[in-house]
C-alpha positions in Angstrom: 10.9 81.6 -159.6 11.4 79.7 -163.0 11.8 83.2 -164.5 14.4 84.3 -162.3 16.1 80.8 -162.8 16.1 81.5 -166.5 17.4 85.0 -165.9 20.5 83.6 -163.8 21.1 81.1 -166.5 21.1 84.0 -169.3 23.5 85.9 -166.8 25.8 83.3 -166.4 26.1 83.0 -170.5 26.4 86.7 -170.8 29.3 86.8 -168.0 31.3 84.0 -170.4 30.3 85.7 -173.6 29.9 89.5 -173.3 30.2 90.9 -169.9 29.2 94.5 -171.2 25.7 93.2 -171.6 25.3 92.5 -167.6 23.2 95.8 -167.2 20.7 94.9 -170.4 20.0 91.3 -168.6 19.4 93.1 -165.2 16.9 95.5 -167.2 15.1 93.0 -168.6 14.7 90.5 -165.5 13.6 93.9 -163.5 10.9 94.6 -166.4 9.6 90.6 -165.9 9.5 91.0 -162.4 7.4 94.0 -162.4 4.9 92.3 -165.2 4.6 89.3 -163.0 3.8 91.4 -160.1 1.0 92.8 -161.9 -0.9 89.4 -162.2 -4.0 88.8 -160.4 -3.4 87.6 -157.0 -4.6 84.0 -155.5 -8.3 84.8 -154.2 -11.4 86.1 -155.0 -9.8 88.4 -157.6 -8.2 85.3 -159.5 -11.4 83.4 -159.2 -13.4 85.9 -160.8 -11.2 86.2 -163.8 -10.8 82.7 -163.8 -14.5 82.3 -164.6 -14.2 84.2 -167.9 -13.6 81.7 -170.8 -11.3 84.0 -172.6 -9.2 84.7 -169.4 -9.1 80.7 -168.8 -7.9 80.0 -172.4 -5.3 82.7 -172.3 -3.9 81.4 -168.9 -3.7 77.7 -170.4 -1.8 78.9 -173.5 0.8 81.0 -171.7 1.0 78.2 -169.3 1.8 75.5 -172.1 4.2 78.2 -173.5 6.0 78.4 -170.3 6.3 74.7 -169.6 7.7 74.3 -173.2 10.8 76.7 -172.3 11.2 75.2 -169.2 11.4 71.9 -170.8 14.1 73.0 -173.3 16.0 74.6 -170.6 16.0 71.2 -168.7 16.9 69.2 -171.3 19.7 71.5 -172.6 21.4 70.7 -169.0 20.7 67.2 -169.2 17.8 67.1 -166.8 14.5 65.3 -167.2 11.8 67.4 -169.5 8.6 65.7 -169.1 6.6 69.0 -167.9 3.5 68.4 -169.8 1.8 65.8 -167.7 -1.9 66.9 -167.2 -2.7 64.1 -164.5 -4.3 66.1 -161.7 -3.3 63.9 -158.9 0.1 63.6 -159.5 1.0 65.9 -162.1 1.8 69.1 -160.4 3.9 67.2 -157.8 6.0 65.8 -160.4 6.3 68.8 -162.1 7.6 70.5 -159.1 10.1 68.0 -158.2 11.5 68.1 -161.7 11.8 72.0 -161.3 13.9 71.6 -157.9 16.2 69.0 -159.5 16.9 71.3 -162.4 17.5 74.4 -160.2 20.1 72.4 -158.1 22.0 71.1 -161.2 21.8 74.5 -163.0 23.0 76.5 -159.8 25.9 73.8 -159.3 27.0 74.4 -162.7 26.8 78.1 -162.5 28.9 78.0 -158.9 31.6 76.2 -160.8 31.8 78.6 -163.7 32.3 81.5 -161.4 34.9 79.9 -159.4 36.8 79.1 -162.6 36.5 82.8 -163.9 37.5 83.9 -160.3 41.0 81.6 -160.7 39.6 79.4 -157.5 39.6 76.2 -159.1 42.7 76.1 -161.2 42.6 72.1 -161.4 39.6 69.7 -161.5 41.6 67.5 -159.0 39.3 66.9 -155.4 40.7 69.2 -152.5 42.8 67.0 -150.3 44.6 67.7 -147.1 48.0 68.5 -146.8 50.6 65.5 -147.2 47.7 63.1 -148.5 48.8 60.0 -150.4 46.6 57.9 -152.4 46.0 54.6 -150.5 48.3 51.6 -151.7 47.2 48.5 -152.8 47.4 46.0 -149.8 48.9 42.6 -150.5 47.5 39.6 -148.0 50.6 37.7 -148.3 53.5 38.8 -145.7 56.6 38.1 -148.2 55.0 40.0 -151.4 54.9 43.4 -152.1 52.1 45.1 -154.2 53.2 46.5 -157.7 52.3 50.0 -158.7 49.1 50.3 -160.8 50.5 53.1 -162.6 53.7 51.6 -163.7 52.5 48.2 -164.4 55.0 46.5 -162.4 53.8 43.1 -160.9 54.2 42.2 -157.4 57.5 40.9 -156.3 58.6 38.2 -153.5 61.0 38.9 -150.8 62.0 36.9 -147.7 62.6 38.3 -144.1 66.5 38.1 -143.7 67.1 36.6 -140.1 69.9 34.2 -138.7 68.9 31.3 -137.0 72.3 30.2 -135.9 74.1 33.6 -135.7 76.7 33.9 -132.6 75.0 35.8 -129.6 76.9 38.9 -129.7 76.6 39.4 -125.9 79.1 36.9 -125.4 81.9 39.1 -127.0 81.0 42.1 -124.7 83.4 43.3 -122.5 80.9 44.4 -119.8 78.5 41.4 -118.9 75.0 42.8 -119.3 73.2 43.3 -116.4 69.6 41.9 -116.3 69.5 42.0 -112.4 66.2 43.3 -110.8 67.9 46.8 -109.8 67.4 50.0 -111.0 69.5 51.5 -114.3 72.4 53.5 -113.3 74.0 55.5 -116.0 77.2 54.3 -117.7 78.9 57.7 -118.4 82.3 58.4 -116.6 83.5 61.6 -118.6 81.2 64.7 -119.4 82.3 66.6 -122.4 80.9 70.2 -123.0 79.9 70.1 -119.6 78.8 73.2 -117.7 77.8 71.6 -114.5 80.7 68.8 -113.5 79.8 65.1 -113.4 79.1 64.1 -109.9 81.7 62.1 -108.1 79.8 58.9 -108.2 80.2 58.6 -112.1 84.0 59.9 -112.3 84.9 57.0 -109.3 84.0 54.0 -111.2 87.2 52.3 -110.2 86.0 52.2 -106.6 84.0 49.3 -107.5 87.2 47.3 -108.1 88.4 48.2 -104.6 85.5 46.4 -102.9 86.1 42.3 -103.3 83.3 41.8 -100.8 80.4 43.2 -103.4 81.6 41.2 -106.5 78.6 38.9 -106.4 76.3 41.7 -106.0 74.9 43.3 -109.0 76.6 46.7 -110.2 73.8 48.7 -109.4 73.0 47.2 -106.1 76.6 47.4 -105.1 76.8 51.0 -105.8 73.8 51.7 -103.9 75.3 50.0 -100.9 78.5 51.8 -101.3 76.5 55.3 -101.5 74.8 54.3 -98.2 78.5 53.4 -97.0 79.6 57.0 -98.1 76.9 58.6 -97.1 76.3 60.5 -100.4 73.4 61.5 -102.1 71.7 58.7 -103.9 70.0 61.1 -106.4 73.1 61.6 -108.2 72.8 57.9 -109.3 69.7 58.2 -111.0 69.8 61.7 -112.4 70.1 62.8 -116.3 74.0 63.7 -116.4 73.0 66.4 -119.0 69.9 67.9 -117.0 71.6 71.3 -116.5 73.1 71.8 -120.0 69.8 71.3 -121.5 67.6 73.3 -119.1 69.8 76.0 -120.1 70.2 75.5 -123.6 70.2 78.9 -126.0 69.3 78.4 -129.5 70.9 80.7 -131.7 69.1 83.1 -134.3 69.9 80.9 -137.3 67.9 77.8 -135.9 64.7 80.2 -135.2 64.5 81.8 -139.0 63.8 80.5 -142.4 66.8 78.3 -143.8 67.6 77.8 -147.4 67.0 74.0 -148.2 70.5 72.4 -149.4 69.8 69.8 -151.6 70.9 66.5 -150.9 73.7 64.7 -153.3 72.6 61.4 -154.9 73.8 58.1 -153.3 76.0 57.2 -155.9 77.9 60.4 -155.5 78.2 60.4 -151.8 80.8 58.3 -149.9 79.7 55.5 -147.5 82.0 54.0 -145.0 81.5 51.2 -142.4 82.9 51.7 -139.3 84.2 49.0 -137.3 87.2 49.7 -135.4 88.4 52.2 -132.9 90.9 54.4 -135.4 88.0 55.0 -138.0 85.7 55.7 -135.0 88.0 58.6 -133.8 88.4 60.0 -137.3 84.7 59.9 -137.7 84.1 61.8 -134.4 86.7 64.7 -135.7 84.4 64.9 -138.8 81.4 65.5 -136.8 83.1 67.9 -134.5 83.7 70.2 -137.5 80.1 70.3 -138.8 77.0 72.3 -137.9 74.6 69.2 -138.3 74.3 65.8 -138.8 71.5 63.0 -139.0 71.6 59.9 -136.7 69.2 56.8 -136.8 69.8 53.2 -135.0 68.8 49.7 -135.6 67.8 47.9 -132.6 67.2 44.0 -131.7 65.1 42.8 -128.9 63.9 39.3 -129.6 66.9 37.5 -128.4 67.8 39.5 -125.6 65.9 40.6 -122.4 67.0 44.4 -122.6 67.5 44.5 -126.4 70.8 45.3 -128.3 71.7 48.4 -130.5 73.1 46.5 -133.5 73.9 49.5 -135.9 74.2 53.4 -135.9 74.0 55.4 -139.3 75.4 58.9 -139.1 75.0 60.9 -142.4 76.5 64.5 -142.9 76.1 67.0 -146.0 78.6 65.3 -147.8 79.2 61.8 -146.4 77.5 58.6 -144.7 79.0 56.3 -141.9 77.7 53.0 -140.9 79.0 52.2 -137.5 78.7 48.5 -136.0 77.9 49.3 -132.6 78.2 45.4 -131.8 81.9 45.5 -132.2 82.6 49.1 -130.7 80.0 49.0 -127.9 82.5 49.9 -125.0 84.5 52.6 -127.2 81.3 54.6 -128.7 81.4 56.8 -125.5 83.8 59.1 -127.4 81.0 60.4 -129.8 79.8 62.4 -126.7 82.1 65.0 -127.7 80.0 65.7 -130.7 76.7 64.5 -129.4 76.7 66.7 -126.5 77.7 69.9 -128.3 75.1 72.6 -128.1 76.6 74.1 -131.4 75.9 71.1 -133.4 72.2 70.1 -134.7 71.5 66.3 -134.2 68.7 65.4 -136.6 66.6 62.3 -135.6 63.2 60.8 -136.7 61.1 59.3 -133.8 63.9 59.7 -131.3 61.9 58.5 -128.3 63.2 55.0 -128.2 66.8 56.3 -129.8 67.5 58.2 -126.9 66.9 55.4 -124.2 68.8 52.8 -126.4 71.9 55.3 -126.7 71.9 55.6 -122.9 71.4 52.0 -121.9 73.8 50.2 -124.5 76.4 53.1 -125.2 76.3 55.7 -122.8 75.6 58.5 -125.0 73.5 61.6 -124.4 72.1 64.2 -127.0 72.2 67.9 -126.6 70.4 70.1 -129.2 68.6 67.8 -131.2 65.6 68.4 -133.8 63.3 65.4 -134.1 61.6 65.5 -137.5 58.4 63.3 -136.2 57.5 66.1 -134.1 57.7 68.5 -136.8 55.8 66.4 -138.8 53.0 66.3 -136.0 53.1 70.1 -135.7 52.5 70.7 -139.1 49.5 68.3 -139.1 50.5 66.6 -142.4 48.7 63.2 -143.2 50.9 60.7 -141.9 54.3 61.1 -140.0 56.3 58.3 -140.8 59.8 58.7 -142.3 58.8 57.1 -145.4 55.9 59.5 -145.9 58.1 62.5 -145.4 60.8 60.9 -148.1 58.1 60.4 -150.4 56.7 64.2 -149.8 59.8 66.1 -149.9 62.4 63.9 -151.9 60.2 61.6 -154.1 61.9 58.6 -152.8 60.0 55.2 -152.1 61.7 54.0 -149.2 61.8 50.1 -148.9 60.7 49.0 -145.4 61.0 45.2 -145.8 64.3 45.0 -143.6 62.8 46.9 -140.8 62.1 43.8 -138.7 65.3 41.9 -140.0 67.8 40.6 -137.7 70.6 43.5 -137.5 72.9 41.1 -135.5 74.0 39.6 -138.8 77.6 40.0 -139.8 78.9 40.4 -142.3 75.9 42.8 -143.2 74.3 42.0 -146.5 74.2 44.6 -149.0 70.5 45.2 -149.3 70.3 45.8 -145.6 73.4 48.1 -145.7 71.7 50.4 -148.5 68.3 50.3 -146.4 70.2 51.6 -143.3 72.2 54.2 -145.4 69.1 55.7 -146.7 67.2 56.1 -143.5 69.7 59.2 -142.8 71.1 60.1 -146.0 67.8 62.2 -147.0 67.1 63.5 -143.3 68.9 66.7 -143.4 67.2 67.8 -146.6 64.0 66.9 -144.9 65.0 68.8 -142.0 65.5 71.8 -144.1 62.1 71.5 -145.8 60.4 71.0 -142.5 61.7 74.2 -140.8 60.6 76.3 -144.0 57.1 74.7 -143.8 57.1 75.3 -140.2 58.1 79.2 -140.8 55.6 79.7 -143.6 52.5 78.4 -141.5 53.4 80.4 -138.6 53.4 83.4 -140.8 57.2 84.5 -140.7 57.1 84.1 -136.8 59.5 81.3 -135.0 56.4 80.1 -132.8 56.1 76.7 -134.2 59.8 76.4 -134.7 60.4 77.1 -130.8 57.7 74.5 -130.1 59.3 71.8 -131.9 62.9 72.5 -130.5 60.8 72.3 -127.1 59.3 69.5 -127.8 62.7 67.9 -129.1 64.6 69.0 -125.8 61.8 67.3 -123.9 62.9 63.9 -125.7 66.5 64.5 -125.1 65.6 64.5 -121.2 64.2 61.4 -121.2 66.1 58.6 -118.7 66.2 55.0 -119.5 64.4 53.1 -117.1 64.9 49.4 -116.4 61.9 46.9 -116.4 61.6 45.9 -112.5 59.8 42.9 -111.4 57.6 43.4 -108.6 54.8 41.4 -106.9 52.1 43.1 -108.9 53.8 43.3 -112.1 51.6 40.7 -113.6 48.8 42.6 -113.0 49.5 45.3 -115.7 49.7 42.9 -118.4 46.5 41.3 -117.1 44.6 44.5 -117.6 45.8 45.0 -120.9 44.4 41.6 -122.1 41.1 42.4 -120.1 40.8 38.7 -119.1 39.0 37.7 -116.1 40.4 35.1 -114.1 39.2 33.3 -111.0 41.6 32.6 -108.1 43.3 29.3 -109.6 43.7 30.9 -113.1 45.3 34.3 -111.6 47.6 32.4 -109.6 48.6 30.3 -112.4 49.2 33.6 -114.5 51.1 35.0 -111.5 53.3 32.0 -111.2 54.2 31.6 -114.9 54.9 35.6 -115.2 57.3 35.2 -112.4 58.9 32.2 -114.1 59.2 33.8 -117.2 60.7 37.0 -115.9 63.5 35.0 -113.8 64.5 32.5 -116.6 64.4 35.5 -119.3 67.0 37.6 -117.1 68.9 34.4 -116.4 69.3 33.2 -120.3 69.2 37.0 -121.5 66.3 36.1 -123.7 63.1 38.2 -124.3 59.7 37.4 -122.6 58.4 37.0 -126.1 61.0 34.1 -126.7 60.7 32.6 -123.7 57.0 32.3 -123.4 54.8 34.8 -125.3 51.9 36.4 -123.9 49.2 34.8 -125.4 50.2 31.2 -125.1 50.9 32.2 -121.1 47.3 33.3 -121.1 46.1 30.4 -122.7 47.8 28.1 -120.3 46.6 30.1 -117.3 42.8 29.9 -118.6 42.9 26.3 -119.5 45.1 24.9 -116.4 46.2 21.4 -118.1 46.4 18.8 -115.9 49.3 17.2 -117.7 52.5 18.1 -119.1 51.3 17.4 -122.7 48.5 20.0 -122.1 51.0 22.5 -121.6 52.6 21.8 -124.9 49.1 21.8 -126.8 48.8 25.5 -125.6 51.8 26.5 -127.5 52.1 26.4 -131.3 54.9 26.6 -131.9 56.2 25.3 -128.8 59.0 27.8 -127.7 62.2 25.8 -127.0 62.5 26.7 -123.2 59.2 26.0 -122.6 59.9 22.4 -123.9 62.9 22.1 -121.8 61.3 23.5 -118.8 57.8 21.6 -119.4 57.8 19.7 -116.1 58.7 22.9 -113.9 55.5 24.6 -115.4 53.6 21.5 -114.8 54.6 21.9 -111.5 53.5 25.7 -111.2 50.0 24.7 -112.8 49.4 22.2 -110.3 50.2 24.5 -107.4 47.6 26.8 -108.8 45.1 24.0 -109.2 45.4 23.4 -105.5 44.4 27.0 -104.6 40.7 27.1 -103.2 38.2 29.6 -105.0 38.5 32.8 -102.7 36.3 35.3 -102.8 37.2 38.8 -104.4 37.8 40.8 -101.3 40.3 38.0 -100.3 42.0 38.1 -103.3 42.4 41.9 -103.5 42.9 42.4 -99.8 46.1 43.9 -100.1 44.4 46.6 -102.5 42.2 49.1 -100.2 40.5 51.8 -101.8 41.4 55.1 -100.3 37.8 57.2 -100.1 38.4 60.9 -99.0 35.9 62.0 -96.1 34.3 65.2 -97.1 31.5 66.7 -95.7 29.7 68.6 -98.4 28.2 72.0 -97.0 25.6 72.4 -99.8 23.5 69.4 -100.3 23.0 70.3 -103.9 26.1 70.1 -105.2 28.6 66.8 -105.6 31.6 66.3 -103.5 33.7 67.2 -106.4 31.9 70.6 -107.2 34.6 73.2 -106.2 33.1 76.0 -108.0 31.4 77.4 -104.7 34.1 76.2 -102.2 37.0 78.3 -101.2 40.3 77.0 -101.2 40.8 76.8 -97.6 37.6 74.7 -97.2 39.0 72.0 -99.5 40.5 69.1 -97.3 44.0 68.0 -97.9 43.7 64.5 -98.7 46.6 62.9 -96.5 47.1 59.3 -95.4 46.1 60.4 -92.0 42.6 61.5 -93.0 41.7 58.8 -95.3 39.2 55.9 -94.5 39.9 52.6 -95.9 37.2 50.7 -97.1 37.5 46.9 -98.2 35.4 46.1 -101.4 33.0 43.2 -100.7 31.8 40.8 -103.2 29.0 39.1 -101.2 28.2 42.1 -99.4 29.0 40.7 -96.1 30.3 42.6 -93.1 31.4 41.8 -89.8 28.8 41.5 -86.9 29.1 44.0 -84.4 30.6 46.8 -86.7 29.6 50.0 -85.2 29.6 52.7 -88.3 30.4 56.2 -87.5 27.4 58.4 -89.0 29.2 61.4 -88.7 31.9 60.1 -91.0 29.3 58.9 -93.8 27.9 61.9 -94.3 29.8 62.4 -97.7 29.0 60.5 -100.6 30.8 57.2 -99.7 29.9 54.1 -101.7 30.9 50.6 -100.9 32.0 48.3 -103.2 29.3 45.6 -103.1 27.1 43.6 -105.5 23.5 43.2 -104.1 22.2 41.4 -107.0 21.5 38.0 -104.9 21.0 40.1 -101.6 17.8 39.3 -99.9 16.1 42.5 -98.6 14.9 42.2 -95.0 11.4 40.9 -94.4 8.8 43.2 -93.5 5.7 42.6 -91.5 3.4 40.7 -94.2 0.6 43.0 -92.5 1.9 46.1 -93.7 3.1 45.1 -97.4 1.0 45.9 -100.1 0.1 43.2 -102.9 2.7 44.1 -105.1 5.2 43.8 -102.4 3.8 40.5 -101.0 3.9 39.2 -104.6 7.3 40.5 -105.2 8.6 38.5 -101.8 7.0 35.4 -103.2 8.8 35.9 -106.7 12.2 36.5 -104.6 11.7 33.5 -102.4 11.1 31.3 -105.7 14.5 31.9 -106.8 16.9 29.2 -106.7 20.6 29.6 -105.6 22.5 30.3 -108.6 25.7 28.7 -107.1 24.5 25.4 -106.8 26.9 24.1 -109.7 29.9 24.9 -106.9 28.4 22.5 -104.6 30.6 19.6 -103.9 29.7 16.4 -105.0 30.4 13.1 -102.9 33.4 11.8 -104.9 35.5 15.1 -104.8 38.2 15.3 -102.2 37.7 18.3 -100.2 40.7 19.7 -97.9 39.5 19.4 -94.1 41.1 22.6 -93.4 39.1 24.1 -96.3 36.0 22.8 -94.5 36.7 24.9 -91.3 38.2 28.0 -92.8 36.0 30.7 -92.9 37.6 32.3 -96.1 37.3 29.6 -98.1 34.2 28.9 -100.7 33.3 25.4 -99.6 32.8 26.7 -95.9 30.2 29.2 -97.1 28.6 26.6 -99.3 28.3 24.3 -96.5 27.1 26.5 -93.9 24.5 28.1 -95.9 22.5 27.2 -99.1 21.3 30.4 -99.8 23.3 33.8 -99.9 21.9 35.7 -96.7 22.2 39.1 -95.7 24.0 40.5 -92.7 20.6 41.1 -91.2 19.3 37.9 -91.7 22.5 36.4 -90.3 22.2 38.7 -86.9 18.3 37.8 -86.7 19.4 33.9 -86.7 22.0 34.2 -83.9 19.3 36.1 -82.0 16.9 33.4 -82.4 19.2 30.8 -81.7 20.5 32.7 -78.5 16.7 33.1 -77.6 16.0 29.4 -78.3 19.0 28.3 -76.0 17.7 30.7 -73.1 14.3 29.3 -73.4 15.6 25.9 -73.2 17.7 26.5 -70.3 14.6 28.3 -68.6 12.6 25.3 -69.0 15.6 22.9 -68.0 15.7 24.7 -64.7 12.0 24.7 -64.3 12.1 20.9 -64.6 14.9 20.6 -62.1 13.2 22.5 -59.5 9.8 20.5 -60.1 11.8 17.5 -59.6 13.4 18.7 -56.3 10.0 20.2 -55.0 8.5 16.7 -55.9 11.4 14.7 -54.0 11.3 17.1 -51.0 7.1 16.4 -51.1 7.9 12.7 -50.9 9.9 12.6 -48.0 7.2 12.7 -45.5 4.8 10.2 -47.6 4.9 6.5 -46.2 5.5 3.6 -48.6 2.9 1.0 -49.3 4.6 -1.6 -47.7 4.8 0.9 -44.4 0.9 1.5 -44.6 0.0 -2.2 -45.0 2.1 -3.0 -41.8 0.2 -0.1 -39.8 -2.5 -2.0 -37.6 -5.6 -0.3 -37.2 -6.2 0.6 -33.6 -9.2 -0.8 -31.9 -12.0 1.6 -31.8 -10.4 3.6 -34.4 -12.2 5.1 -37.1 -11.1 5.4 -40.8 -9.2 8.3 -41.8 -11.5 11.0 -43.0 -10.7 13.3 -45.6 -9.8 16.6 -45.4 -11.7 18.9 -46.8 -10.2 21.5 -49.2 -10.1 25.0 -48.9 -12.6 26.9 -50.6 -11.8 28.3 -54.0 -9.3 25.1 -54.5 -10.0 22.4 -57.1 -9.7 19.1 -56.0 -8.0 16.7 -58.3 -9.1 13.2 -59.0 -7.2 11.1 -56.6 -5.0 8.3 -58.0 -5.7 4.9 -56.7 -2.0 3.8 -56.6 -0.9 6.9 -54.9 -3.9 6.6 -52.2 -2.9 3.2 -51.6 0.7 3.9 -51.3 -0.4 6.7 -48.6 -2.5 4.5 -46.6 0.1 1.7 -46.3 2.2 4.7 -45.4 0.5 5.8 -42.5 0.3 2.4 -40.9 2.7 1.5 -38.3 5.7 0.4 -39.5 7.1 -1.4 -36.6 3.9 -4.1 -36.6 5.3 -7.2 -38.2 3.7 -8.3 -41.4 1.1 -11.0 -41.3 0.6 -13.2 -44.4 -2.9 -13.6 -45.6 -3.9 -16.2 -48.2 -5.7 -15.5 -51.2 -9.4 -16.6 -51.1 -9.9 -18.5 -54.5 -13.7 -19.3 -53.5 -14.7 -15.9 -54.4 -13.1 -16.2 -57.8 -14.9 -16.7 -61.2 -14.0 -20.4 -62.4 -15.9 -20.1 -65.8 -13.1 -18.4 -67.4 -11.1 -21.5 -66.9 -13.9 -23.7 -68.5 -13.4 -22.1 -71.9 -16.2 -19.6 -71.9 -15.8 -16.8 -74.3 -14.9 -13.4 -73.1 -16.2 -10.2 -73.9 -16.8 -10.0 -77.6 -16.9 -6.2 -77.2 -13.3 -6.4 -76.1 -12.0 -9.3 -78.3 -9.3 -8.5 -80.8 -10.8 -8.4 -84.1 -8.4 -7.9 -86.9 -11.1 -7.0 -89.5 -12.4 -4.3 -87.4 -11.3 -0.7 -88.5 -9.4 1.1 -86.1 -11.3 4.4 -86.3 -14.8 2.7 -86.4 -17.1 3.4 -83.1 -17.9 0.7 -80.8 -21.3 -0.9 -81.5 -24.0 -2.2 -79.4 -24.1 -6.1 -78.8 -26.9 -7.3 -80.7 -27.3 -10.3 -83.4 -28.0 -7.9 -86.1 -24.7 -5.8 -85.3 -22.7 -9.3 -84.7 -24.1 -10.5 -88.3 -23.3 -7.3 -90.2 -19.5 -7.4 -88.7 -19.5 -10.7 -90.1 -20.0 -9.8 -93.3 -18.3 -6.8 -93.6 -15.7 -6.2 -96.5 -12.0 -5.6 -96.7 -11.6 -8.9 -94.5 -8.7 -11.3 -94.8 -9.0 -14.7 -96.5 -7.5 -16.3 -93.3 -9.3 -14.7 -90.8 -12.8 -14.9 -89.8 -14.7 -12.6 -87.4 -15.1 -14.2 -83.6 -12.9 -17.4 -84.7 -9.6 -16.0 -83.4 -8.8 -17.0 -79.7 -5.8 -14.8 -79.7 -7.4 -11.4 -78.9 -9.5 -12.8 -76.1 -8.9 -10.7 -72.9 -9.1 -13.0 -69.7 -10.7 -12.3 -66.7 -7.7 -13.3 -64.3 -8.5 -13.1 -60.5 -7.4 -9.9 -58.9 -5.0 -9.8 -56.1 
């Protein structure tokens, strides 16, 4: 390997010095390879020869010589050359790494020399993509321009030109700006260069003056009402007037062939005119009609107008430049349609997407046969596609974009802004020629790329201006772009603020960014200030209209704060998800896999065949809802969050140990919505407590989020408990009725006492109970009542005095009662009764835990008196 590397190096040198000696070098390398192949191979043969001292000494001598030669070669090429390291552990590995690194360096140099000899590398500059420019020095200050490091110029300071007290040009317009919330209708009423005539709606503009009842209605709405009255087609109102001409545009052959670039004239030698009157505008239109191509650019202002204003138009021909004041000639510029819609004249724009809409909106101008240099730059895949990059690439002109954001309503126009506007179109025709040449060359002499650019430019010419319309869901588009998550109150505030801003901007003809910028509106909606000062604090700097209308904004915020916190499905109730129902024939493939399904089997997703499924946040469904399983055979997924949903509890006997442990862990979780529980000092609306759609109703009725199955079980358990309670009540009622019926034939106690005993009569014997019946223990009171009831009630009652001779008068003599029945406060309630003996009384008298005020046997309050019985 080493010998071959040295041979390669020798071959490279021979190529540079003597090309005729290549054959000799090849012969030498072949001989060296043959000699190295005859050496003993590694194995038993090599070990045998290695055992001889002479062979071993010869190998060491030749090895040192080879290492010396390799070290010299490596040193010559600037590599490390320490090849005589005799360390057995690291020496071999280090020498191998040195050889690999040296081979890489040598082979890289060989490749560079061969490329130079073949003429591939003419310059030492690195290969960059087409149109690449070195990065510019970025200056952090907004009003300082970084100087060129190569030229040595220092950074220069400039200021952004703006007019704080400029007169609003909208006040001078003949036709009032239409900011109404109605669609835009074209302003054109004359159609030059027409193949298809203009619809009658545009030609009969004077009809509007004959409708005095519609003067208070916006123009577009009044025209729509008139169309409905006259039964005309409303499509003509919003169609592109030159749709037919653009669709049938045929390009001449010279536009699809390789052109000859025509160099631009210097600015000092080119005439430039400022057009601000009708006579000069007519002259410009006549000059443009005689040319074959001209360049157009616009300057627009959108900060102090709701729809924006076209302030300036720049037009450049091969010989002359024109700056047209579109603010002064706003209602007369329609005459330029004669040149702008001529299919034989090429109109060159750069980035005409916005220019086409501005021309339609403000001036009523349309473009036919346009070439967009921005689309050509994208087709050529240049490094950048901006106009200043194209000017630098083709014209070597450094454009100054400091006035790009200037206020173009300023009149008279400063000279700096005048020159900036002129430079935008002065070089554009030469750039147009150079781009066509590059498109022809990149396309290998075929017009395919040129046709592609012309086609893209025609599509841009077909664009129609669409006025921004306010709808109920307009605020959602802005909210999605901000990627902000709002609750119900914040979302309500954002919606109200968005509507207030849109309404005020249309009335005052100011941009929404001037009335209330987006970031300030989002901050107010997020914080929901309680005071007007909080709204002012959210805006820095404070917009003038916000300061004027701060009280109205405060009312809107208060309305949002009064809204209850609703759940997600209530907020998005109007937005239902349309889920197509499809029964997959093959279970191994998804519903969107149509590779094995014929076209006839693919269902047509019409509104009648679509099922609506409302998204749920807490996975709550109406009870008793029957689900058609046949319709749910497809992959239909309902939007639910089941993070806190509790699974149905199975029989604990059928659960495994792991499942039982998991159930205990789930039961130990606390409600994550405890922070939303209302405190006692917060006022809660009564309607919110009884409204099932509110959060307060949900929290007050249950502390944990329960699943639908558990709710059904609870309802069933309550119903069952009610039924059982009802059954028990009925049983009690029946028992009471039967008891009252049984007492009707039973005599009272007085009746039994008054009944005399018949002479010779015997006492009533007890009736033996039937066999197998248990005889309950008789109650004395019931027996006495029964006896008295059996006596004859007709016998008069005889008073019999009580015989006190049979009474025990020792009780009245102060004798002690039964000690066992005497109340002892020291005796424990749970102690069993003990026998009456002195030892027991003595132990009770000495028992602990007694009161210091009472002694056993001394109190007379708890003595039971043996009063005589009646």
